[in-house]
N, C-alpha and C positions, 0 to 999 in steps of 0.2 A: 531459476526467480526471474520475473522481470519486474525489476521495481519502478512503477509506471511514472516514465517521463520521458522526452525529448526535449534537449536543450537547442532550443531554438534560436535565441539570438542575443549576440554580447553586442553592445554599441560601443563603448569605450569605459574608461576610468571615473567619466563625468557623472555624476550622483543624478539619478532622472529628476522631471521634478516631480513632485507628490501626484500630480493626477496620474502618473504613468506609473509609479512606484503601486499605485493602491487604486487602480480601476475597477476592482472588483467590492472596494466602497461603496461606488454609485449608486445610484438609487434610480433603477431603469424606468421611474417615474415621470424624472425631472431630467433624465438626457435620453441620449441614443445609445450611451454606452451600458450593456446590459448585465449589471452587476449584483450585487447581494443588498445594497441597500442596506448596509452595516453601519455605516455611519450615521445616516437618522434614525438606528436605535437607539443608542445610546444615550440620549436625552429623556428616552419613554422609562428607562428602568426605574426598577423601584429604588430607594436609596440604601436599601441593605442585603447584603448576599455573606454567603459561606462559601468557605475555599470548596475548592473543586479538582480533583488530581486527575489529568488525562496521561493515560498510558501512553506514550509512541514504540508500537512494534515496528523497526524498520532492521535498516542495516548499521545502524549506529551514528551517534550523534555529539557534535562537539560541545557540550557541557561547559565546556570554560569561555563559550562565543560571549561577547559582550552583550547583545541583543538576547542572549539566552539565560546567562548562568543567574541571574535572582528567581527564574521561574523551575529551575531544575529541581525535583525533589528530592528532601532529604530522608531515608528512613528514621524514623525517631526513634527506636527499638536497638539502633545499631550503631556500636561507636566505631566510626572510621580508621581503617588499616592496621585493626589489633590483633587481625589472624585469628576473630573469634566468633562464633555466630553466637550475637549475645541475642538477638530475639529468636532463636531455636528454629526456624520456620526451615533450615536446612542448608542456606545461603551463607556463605561469609562472607561477612564485608560488603553486603547487597546496600549502599549506602545510597547509591542513586537509582537502581534497579537491577538488571541481571545480563548476562551474555550466556547464550546458552549455547554461544559458538566458539568457546575461550577453552584451552587448558591448558596443556603445557605451551602452545604458542594459538595462533589465531585461525581460526577457519576463514580464509578469505572466497576459495573458490569450491562449490560441490558440482556432483553433475547434476542433470535434469533430470526431473521425476521420471521422464520417459526410459532416459538411460538405465536409472534404477530399477524399475521394472524388467528392462529387459535383461539387465543382470542378474535379475533374479531368475529368471525363465530360463536363460543359458544354463543356467548351474543344472536342471532338470533333463535341458532339451537338446545341448548343444551336438552331442553324439548322438541321438536317439534314433533306435529304430521302430516303425511303426507296425512292423510285421507280427499279425496275431493282436495287437491291442484293440482295444473296444473303442467304442464311438467319443465317450468323455477323454479319454488318452488323445485320441486322435485330436478332438478340437481344441484341446490345450497345446498339442504341437502347432496345428496352425494358427493359433493365437501365438504362439512363440515367434513364427514365418512372419508374420505379419509386425511386429513388434520388432524384427530383426530390420525389414525392408526398412521401416520408417527412421530408426535408428541409423542406419547403415546412409539413408538420404540425408538426414540435419547433419550426420558429419563430412558428409560431400559438401554440404551449405556452405558450413562453418568454416571448411578446410580452404573453401572460394574464397571467402568473404578474407581469412587469414593470409592466401595468397594475394588477394586480387589488388586494383588499382582504383581511383575512385572511380572513374567509370566504370567498371564493374560493379563497384560496391551502389554505383547509385542504380543501375539496371535492375540490381537484387534486391533493391531496397526495400521495396513494398512486402517482398515475401520476405524476406527475415526478420521484419519487426513483428512478425506473428511467432517467431523461434525466439527471440532474445533481447535485449534493450538495446534500444536504436537510438544514435545519436545524430540529430538532424542539427546542423550548425552553418551561417550563412557569414561571411565576412573571414575577420583574420584568423578565426580558431578554426576553420574548416580544416586546414591539414592536421592539426594538431587532435582532434577530438576522432579523425578518423584513423588516425596513429592509434589512439587509444581502445578503437572500436576492432582495428585488425588484431592490436597484443589481447584483448578480450578473447576475440574468437580463436586465436592460437591457444589459449590458456582453455578456454575452453573443450576445446578438442580433445587437449591432452588429456585433461581430468576426466571426459567421457570416455576415455579409453581404460582409464584405472578401476580397480576395484575399488569403489567410492563408501561403502561401507568399511572396507579395512582403514583405509584413509582419514575418516571421519573419525573411528575408533583410535588410531595413533596420536590424534593430535586432541582430540576432546576428553577421551577415555570414556563415555559411555557405550554400550551395548544398540549399534542403531537397529538391531530387530527388535528389542525390548520397546515398543509405542508405549509404554505406560512408563517408564521409567523418569521420572523427575530431579534427582539431586545430582547433576551435573553442570559443568560452565566455571564460567568465574565473573569477578564484577567489573570487567574491564568494557563499559558500557558505550563508548568511543569507537572501537572499533579501529582497523586498516584503514579503513575509506567512509568515513563519515558525510559524503558530502548531502547524500540524497536523505536521509536524515535531519541531517541542518537544517535544510532546506524547510522539510514539512514541519519540522518543530518551531520555526520560525513564523509560516503562517499563521498557526495557532496561538503565538505570542503576540503578532501584531493586531491579531483582533483585538484580546484583552486587553493589550495596550491605549486602550479609545476608552477605559475605563478606571476610578478613582484604584489605588494603590492593588494596582492588577497583579504588582509581584507576591503580593499578599493571600490571594484569594485564589490564582490561578498556579499548580506546581505541576510538572511536569516529569513521570515518571519512564527510564527508558529502557529498552526492553531489546536487544540484538538477537534476531534471528533471521535474518536476512545474509545470505552470500551471496555472489556472482554464482548463478547457478540457481537449482531450486531449493527452495526451502522445504525443510521436512517437517512434516504434519504434527509428531510428536513436539517440537520444538515451538511452533504455534501455538498446538493447546496447551504447553507448560507456560507459554508467555502470559495467554489470556489467563489463566489459572493464577497466575504470581499477581498479574493488573488485581485480579478481582481480592484476591487475599489481603492485597495490602492496598487497601483503598481507593481505586480507580473507579470512576463512576463513566468514564468515555472512554474508549479504547480507538485509537483511529490506526487503522491497518493500509498502509498503500503497498502493496505488492499482490502477488498472484501470479497461478501457474494453470495449466491447460492441462492438467490431471492431478489427481489427490491419490495417492495409493490406500492415506489412514485415516479416510475421510471421517468414520466412524468416531476418531478419537479427538479429530477438532470439534466434532457437534456435539460431542457431551461438557467439552469446554463450552462452545456456547451456550448449551442448555444448564451448565452451571453459572455462567453470570447472565443467567434471564435469573434463575432462581436468589442471584443478588443486585438484584436490579440496577445491571451495567451495562449501557449501549454502546455496540459494538459499529464501526463506520469504516465503510471498507472499499477502496478505489474500485473501480468497475472493469479496468484495462486499456490495455492504448492501441488494442490489434483492429480498431474498427471492425468489430465482430458483432454480429445480432449473436445476444448470448442467452437468448430465451431455449436454444435448443440444448439437449443432451450433449450432443457431438461437440459444441461450441461452449461449453461452458468454461466460467472462469474460478480458479479455486483458491480460495477459502469463499463458498458463498452460503447462504442464508438459509437453502434449503435444508430442514432438519427434521427427520422422519415425516420426510413426505409433504411438513408445512414449514410455510417461511416464519421466521424467525421475529420475534415481534418487536426485539430488542436489537434489530441489526439493521444497517441504511446503507444500501451499494449506492454508490455516488460516479455517476458520468459528467463527461468534462466538459462547459460550453464556452465559447467565446466571446469576443466582447459586443462583434455585431450583429442584427438582424439574420444577413444572408448566411452567416457563418457561424450561429448560433452553437448550433452541435460543432463540436471542435473536430476536426477533421480523422483526427486519430482514435478519439472516445470509441467502447464497447459502448452496447446500448441494447435495449428492449423491454417491452411492456411489462412482463413478468418477472424480469430478474434485475432490472435498475428501478433503483424507487425514486431518484431525482437528477438532477444536475448539478452543479456549481462551475463558478469561474475556473478554469484551469489552463489556460492561454497565455503566457509569459507574464506568470506571477511573479513579481519582485522579492525576494525573502534573502535570509542568512544563509551562508554560506560559511565554511570552516577556514579558520586563523582570521576570524573576524571580516571577513568579505563579505558582501550582499552582491544577488545577481539575479536575474530571469531564468525560471525555468517553468516548462510546459508538459501537462499529463494529467491522466486521473488521480495519479499522486499527489496531485496539487490540490484538484477540485476537494478530496477527501476532510484535508485538514479545514479547510475553509467551513466545511458542516461541521466539523470537531470543534472547533473555534465557535460557531455558533450555538453550538450546541453545549458548550460548557459554560458561555454566558447564562443559557437557559438554566443549566443546573444549577449554576451558582444561585441566580438572582431568583429562581424559582424552586427552592429543594423542596418543596411538596411533590413536584411531577415527576412522576415516575419515568423510567427508560420509554416505555411503551406511550407513555404521553407526550413526552418529548418528542419522540418520530412523529407521533399524531398531529401535532404542532406543526412541527418543519413542512409535514406531506400537505397540510390542510392551508399553507400559506404559500406555498411556491407562487412566483408569476407566472402565468401560465400562456402558451405560444400556440395556437393553433397555424403559424405560420409554417410555409414550405421554409426549409433549409438544405441546403448539401446534405446529402449522405457521406457519413463518415464511411472514408475509405473509396469512394465513387463520387468525384465532382460533376461528374455528368450529371449524376441521376439526382432529384429533390428528393425529401421527404416531407411529411407532417412530423413538428416538432413534437407537438403533446402526443403521437405514438409513441414516441423512442422511451417512457418510462412509465413508470405506474402513476406519479401524479401529472406528468406532463408538463413540468414546467423547472423553474430555476430556484434554487433557495432563496430567500426574503427574510433577513433576519429582521426589518423594521416591522413588517407584519406577522413575524412569530411572536415579536416581542408584543403586539397587542391584541393579539389572542393572548399568548399566555396572561398576561392581563386580568383578563376577564376569568380564568379560570379560579 
């Protein structure tokens, strides 16, 4: 799992100015700040709208946060905490959503997908003798050796960080970010966040050594080999560490708050599938299906991984969402990679049956200024990334009624989800594909050079980094929606 964010800046306990909190609301036509023109969209919205449910598929969310609780979805057919599946959907007391990582306790850590694949191959080839074997067997054995080499290398790097000093972490920081969540901080919190990073690597090394499927079964009780299994988990949508999901949810509600009665028309369904480590494809697919079956019209997915062992299961869920007119919005990733290549792809992704799903928006992260228009960490690609959205130093909710800044494509995706929720609420006749079409056609285009993500010494035309060539623009999207 790479929940896509880097914690870049903590100022102090002093609440920042509104302009700092809401820079992504700015209209790029009125200032040098390259925001998404959210503030100027409100005055031109229609007078009437309808309720919209946005599903937040993430690591967990603090549903009791003062800034979120009025927006949390309540299952109208479920009686809270009575131990009965009142709506007969297979999930007991699913009042605010569902947790596919819960059971007797909670899954906090999972192995990475590469490790799970290696463990599967190890069962077959650990003591293999290729003498007299056919070419198919030998090819499979070579694949096992390749995966073993990658596993050993990954464990070595993680062990290096787990034992390393601040100097060693910085030395390998760029490389490590392609392997796991990087927490980059300045100021007083640097030491604490590096300690968390070291602890996270220590845990990941240990979990990668274990039989991940057995660990999963012991906690959750499902059969990890059965990718079509649906009825498992519990109703604890907060989880053990809801920081990331809380920040993501707050970005969506922050956009809604600029409208009248936002707490009535926007409801957020919380679905937990993301551990520390890589999320499982069956959990992703089940969360998408749950969201669709329970009335979500927008799904935000701020997570990803570099390998998908059971992509077809997720693809089937994406197709199911398409049949029910549900829009999926996904973070492109924080590895500063060109993701158009099969070898650098980010999963889950919208390539279903060799075609790009029409109900999917892949989002890269942009910054405030022209020179650094593409965030230094953002993945990009003219085929695989639809558009960009503000994702640097975004101010939002944190657990326990706190607020702070975070950066990442994880923050850019909910900016788009919030705008999409506006469109689906105020223009309910627009289909998911039409909402995507509106957002793609109305981006603020930039045919300027910007620093290439991952290489500040290289420049690249910004309009070559995504299909649309621009940054989402809420005002222009509403203007176009008004003409439909």
